C-alpha positions in Angstrom: -19.7 20.7 22.2 -21.1 17.8 20.5 -20.3 15.4 17.4 -22.9 17.4 15.1 -21.0 20.7 15.9 -17.6 18.9 15.1 -18.7 17.3 11.8 -20.2 20.6 10.8 -16.6 22.2 11.3 -14.8 19.5 9.6 -16.9 19.7 6.5 -16.6 23.4 6.4 -13.1 23.2 6.9 -12.5 20.6 4.2 -14.4 22.1 1.6 -13.9 25.8 2.5 -17.6 26.6 1.6 -20.8 26.7 3.3 -22.8 25.7 0.2 -20.3 22.7 -0.8 -20.3 21.6 2.9 -24.1 21.7 3.3 -24.4 19.5 -0.2 -21.9 17.0 1.6 -23.6 16.9 4.9 -27.4 17.2 3.9 -27.7 20.0 6.0 -28.9 23.6 5.2 -26.4 26.3 5.1 -28.2 28.2 8.1 -28.1 24.9 10.2 -24.4 24.6 9.3 -23.7 28.2 10.1 -25.6 27.9 13.5 -23.6 24.7 14.5 -20.2 26.5 13.7 -21.4 29.5 15.8 -22.5 27.4 18.5 -19.0 25.5 18.6 -16.9 28.9 18.5 -19.3 30.5 21.2 -18.7 27.4 23.5 -14.9 27.4 22.7 -14.4 31.3 23.0 -12.6 31.0 19.7 -13.0 32.1 15.9 -12.1 28.8 14.1 -13.0 30.1 10.6 -12.5 33.4 8.8 -15.8 34.2 7.0 -14.5 37.3 5.3 -12.5 35.4 2.6 -13.4 33.4 -0.2 -12.8 30.5 -0.1 -13.1 30.5 3.6 -9.8 30.3 5.5 -9.0 28.6 8.9 -7.7 30.9 11.6 -4.5 29.7 13.2 -6.4 28.5 16.1 -8.9 26.8 13.5 -6.0 24.9 11.7 -4.7 23.7 15.0 -8.1 22.5 16.3 -8.8 21.2 12.7 -5.6 18.8 12.8 -6.2 17.5 16.3 -10.0 16.9 16.1 -9.8 15.1 12.6 -7.7 12.5 14.3 -10.3 12.3 17.3 -13.2 11.8 14.9 -11.4 9.2 12.7 -10.9 7.2 15.9 -14.5 7.5 16.9 -15.5 6.5 13.6 -13.3 3.4 13.6 -14.4 2.4 17.2 -18.1 2.7 16.1 -17.5 0.5 12.9 -15.5 -2.1 14.8 -18.3 -2.2 17.4 -20.9 -2.8 14.7 -18.9 -5.5 13.3 -18.2 -7.1 16.5 -22.1 -7.2 17.2 -23.1 -8.4 13.7 -20.2 -10.3 12.2 -20.5 -10.4 8.4 -20.6 -14.1 6.7 -18.5 -12.6 3.7 -14.7 -12.4 4.1 -13.5 -9.1 2.2 -9.8 -9.6 1.3 -7.9 -6.7 0.1 -4.7 -7.4 -2.2 -2.1 -5.5 -4.2 -2.0 -6.8 -7.8 1.5 -8.5 -7.6 0.1 -10.9 -4.9 -2.8 -11.7 -7.3 -0.2 -13.0 -9.8 1.3 -15.3 -7.3 -0.2 -17.7 -5.0 -3.5 -15.7 -3.9 -5.7 -17.7 -6.2 -4.5 -21.1 -5.0 -5.0 -20.0 -1.5 -8.5 -18.9 -2.2 -9.2 -22.2 -3.7 -7.9 -24.1 -0.9 -9.9 -22.2 1.6 -13.2 -22.8 -0.4 -12.1 -26.5 -0.6 -12.1 -26.6 3.2 -15.1 -24.1 3.8 -17.2 -24.7 0.8 -20.0 -22.2 2.2 -17.7 -19.4 2.5 -18.1 -16.1 0.5 -15.2 -14.4 -0.5 -14.9 -11.0 -1.8 -11.5 -9.8 -3.3 -10.8 -6.2 -3.8 -7.7 -4.6 -5.6 -6.3 -2.0 -3.0 -3.0 -0.7 -2.4 -1.1 -1.4 0.8 -1.5 2.0 2.3 -5.2 2.3 1.2 -5.8 -1.2 2.8 -5.2 0.4 6.3 -8.2 2.8 5.8 -10.2 0.2 4.3 -9.7 -2.3 7.4 -10.8 0.5 9.6 -13.8 1.4 7.7 -14.7 -2.2 7.5 -14.5 -2.3 3.5 -12.1 -5.3 4.1 -11.6 -7.6 6.7 -8.0 -8.5 5.9 -5.3 -7.3 3.3 -2.5 -8.8 1.5 0.2 -6.2 1.1 4.0 -5.4 0.5 4.4 -2.9 3.2 5.2 -3.0 6.9 2.8 -0.8 8.8 3.0 1.1 12.2 -0.5 1.9 13.3 -2.1 1.4 16.5 -5.3 -0.3 15.1 -3.5 -2.7 12.9 -1.8 -6.0 13.5 0.3 -7.7 10.8 2.3 -10.8 10.3 5.0 -11.5 7.8 4.1 -14.4 5.5 7.3 -14.9 3.5 9.8 -13.0 1.4 9.6 -13.3 -2.2 12.8 -13.0 -4.6 13.1 -10.5 -7.2 13.8 -11.3 -10.7 15.2 -8.9 -13.3 12.8 -8.6 -16.6 14.6 -7.9 -19.6 13.4 -7.5 -23.2 14.0 -10.8 -25.2 16.6 -9.1 -27.4 18.6 -7.7 -24.7 22.1 -8.8 -24.5 22.0 -10.3 -20.9 18.4 -11.9 -21.7 20.0 -15.3 -21.6 22.3 -14.8 -18.5 20.9 -17.0 -15.9 22.4 -15.4 -12.9 22.2 -11.6 -12.8 23.9 -9.0 -10.7 22.7 -5.6 -10.1 25.9 -4.1 -10.8 25.8 -5.6 -14.5 22.4 -4.0 -14.9 23.4 -0.5 -14.0 23.9 0.8 -17.8 20.3 0.2 -18.5 17.1 2.5 -18.1 15.5 1.2 -15.0 11.7 1.4 -14.9 10.1 2.2 -11.7 6.7 1.6 -10.9 5.8 1.9 -7.1 3.4 4.4 -6.1 4.6 4.7 -2.6 7.9 4.7 -1.2 9.8 3.3 1.9 9.6 5.1 5.2 12.5 7.5 5.4 13.6 5.6 8.6 14.3 2.5 6.6 16.7 4.0 4.3 19.0 5.9 6.8 22.2 4.3 6.0 25.5 6.2 5.3 27.6 3.3 3.8 26.8 0.2 1.4 28.8 -2.9 0.8 28.4 -5.0 -2.2 29.6 -8.0 -0.3 27.5 -7.6 2.9 24.3 -5.5 2.0 21.8 -4.8 4.6 18.8 -6.9 4.3 16.0 -5.1 2.2 13.2 -6.8 4.3 11.2 -3.9 4.1 11.2 -3.3 0.3 7.5 -3.4 -1.0 5.7 -4.0 -4.1 2.5 -1.6 -4.0 0.9 -1.2 -7.2 -2.2 0.8 -7.4 -4.8 0.2 -10.2 -3.8 2.0 -13.4 -7.2 3.6 -13.4 -6.3 5.5 -10.4 -2.8 6.4 -11.4 -1.2 8.4 -14.4 1.8 7.2 -16.5 4.7 9.8 -16.1 7.0 8.8 -19.1 8.7 12.3 -18.8 10.3 11.5 -15.5 13.7 10.4 -16.9 16.8 11.5 -15.1 20.1 10.0 -13.8 19.9 8.6 -10.3 21.4 11.1 -7.8 19.7 14.2 -9.1 15.9 13.7 -8.5 15.3 10.3 -7.2 14.9 9.7 -3.7 16.6 6.5 -2.1 13.1 5.8 -0.7 11.9 4.5 -4.0 12.1 0.6 -3.5 14.0 -0.5 -6.4 16.6 2.4 -6.2 17.0 1.6 -2.4 17.7 -2.1 -3.5 20.3 -1.0 -6.1 21.9 1.6 -3.4 22.2 -1.2 -0.9 24.5 -3.0 -3.3 26.3 0.2 -4.2 24.9 0.7 -7.6 23.2 3.5 -9.2 21.2 3.0 -12.5 22.3 5.1 -15.5 18.7 6.4 -16.1 15.1 5.9 -14.9 11.5 6.1 -16.1 8.7 6.2 -13.7 5.3 4.7 -14.6 1.8 4.2 -13.2 2.0 0.6 -12.3 3.7 -2.7 -12.7 1.7 -3.8 -16.0 2.8 -0.5 -17.6 6.4 -1.1 -16.4 6.4 -4.6 -17.9 4.9 -3.4 -21.2 7.6 -0.9 -21.7 10.2 -3.8 -21.1 8.3 -6.0 -23.6 8.7 -2.8 -26.1 12.5 -2.7 -25.4 12.4 0.5 -23.4 14.2 -0.7 -20.5 14.5 -3.2 -17.5 12.9 -3.6 -14.3 12.7 -5.9 -11.0 9.6 -7.6 -10.2 8.7 -10.5 -7.6 9.4 -13.8 -9.0 5.5 -14.6 -9.1 5.3 -12.3 -12.2 7.8 -14.2 -14.4 5.0 -15.7 -16.1 3.7 -12.5 -17.6 4.3 -11.6 -21.2 7.1 -14.4 -21.5 6.9 -14.3 -25.4 8.4 -10.8 -25.2 10.2 -10.7 -21.8 13.2 -12.7 -20.3 13.0 -13.2 -16.5 16.2 -14.1 -14.9 17.1 -14.6 -11.2 19.2 -12.3 -9.4 22.2 -13.8 -7.4 21.8 -11.4 -4.4 19.9 -13.5 -1.8 18.7 -10.5 0.0 17.0 -9.0 -3.1 13.4 -9.8 -1.9 10.2 -8.3 -1.4 8.0 -9.2 1.7 4.5 -10.3 1.7 2.4 -9.1 4.7 -1.0 -10.1 6.1 -2.7 -7.4 8.1 -6.1 -7.2 9.9 -7.5 -4.8 12.8 -6.1 -5.7 16.4 -9.4 -6.0 18.1 -11.8 -7.2 15.4 -10.5 -10.4 13.7 -13.1 -11.9 11.3 -14.1 -15.6 12.2 -12.6 -16.8 8.8 -9.3 -15.4 9.1 -7.9 -18.4 10.9 -9.0 -20.5 8.0 -7.6 -18.3 5.6 -4.1 -18.3 7.2 -4.1 -22.2 7.5 -5.0 -22.4 3.8 -2.2 -20.1 3.0 0.5 -22.3 5.0 -1.1 -25.3 2.9 -0.3 -23.8 -0.1 3.2 -23.0 0.9 3.9 -26.4 2.0 2.6 -27.8 -1.2 4.9 -25.4 -3.3 7.8 -26.1 -1.0 7.9 -22.5 0.2 10.0 -21.9 3.3 7.9 -19.9 6.1 7.6 -19.4 9.6 3.9 -20.1 11.0 2.4 -17.3 12.7 -0.9 -16.2 13.9 -2.6 -12.9 14.9 -2.7 -12.0 18.6 -6.3 -12.2 18.9 -6.7 -15.6 17.1 -7.5 -18.6 19.1 
């Protein structure tokens, strides 16, 4: 078997149509049919049932599809990495989640350009999970995100933990309370905005203590762009019926033994803050967002020291862009200027 045969099979299996696969691959339908037949003959297995519309994978075909898709993804990743190693780009492509942009990322980029005036930086709004595929494809060289990732191609470092603050409408009875407790917020409608949830493994806990909560070090903020998501204002239900504890904000409340009275799920963080401004509920956001809509929203700190959201920096293990060490240096310079506590780290493949 060869790559042409495998790619033809994947295209047909993905689209369940010879004509659609032909359009996608640029090959004729007879060519695709011939490549598939060659693959099946070589393997001695029927992979696709041609007598149904749309086409169906056989049991053997479904198994082969699952396994060979992963292999082809690795081949494409290795090919992309090899090309980048041989011809490194002068542009540093940086992926980021929107909540990071409201923080110190602009200052970090400005500091980087001051020390490297000739550097070309390209910023891309990409969710934490999408950044992993974008790193592998070469779309970005490094990403600022809110999730810890376990991927054999990716290395990441924890930059710092950012405290959550509570966002309340200006007319809210607690709007002027300077030190908030999660238990005092339980009777409010909590507006949820995460499009991805915590891995189940991080939420396997049978007991929570309000005095000694487990550290929510993996609680992320991952806001996909509103253009890619849809607001779902009808998802209003008491916690405990429909809401999974893997939702980051609900998970944080649960760590302190608290269940919000009602929740509303929206498409992203900006929509959530818009609803807070309209008096439709409250939410929790990283402290760096406390300058947004301040004429309508009161931001107050939480007394819980462990109520934090991490910021991670991740890149490929074997293909570190030459400008990444300078980016990390600029990041730590900004942290020092702002008096932010951090633990200096570097990627394994950095000098």
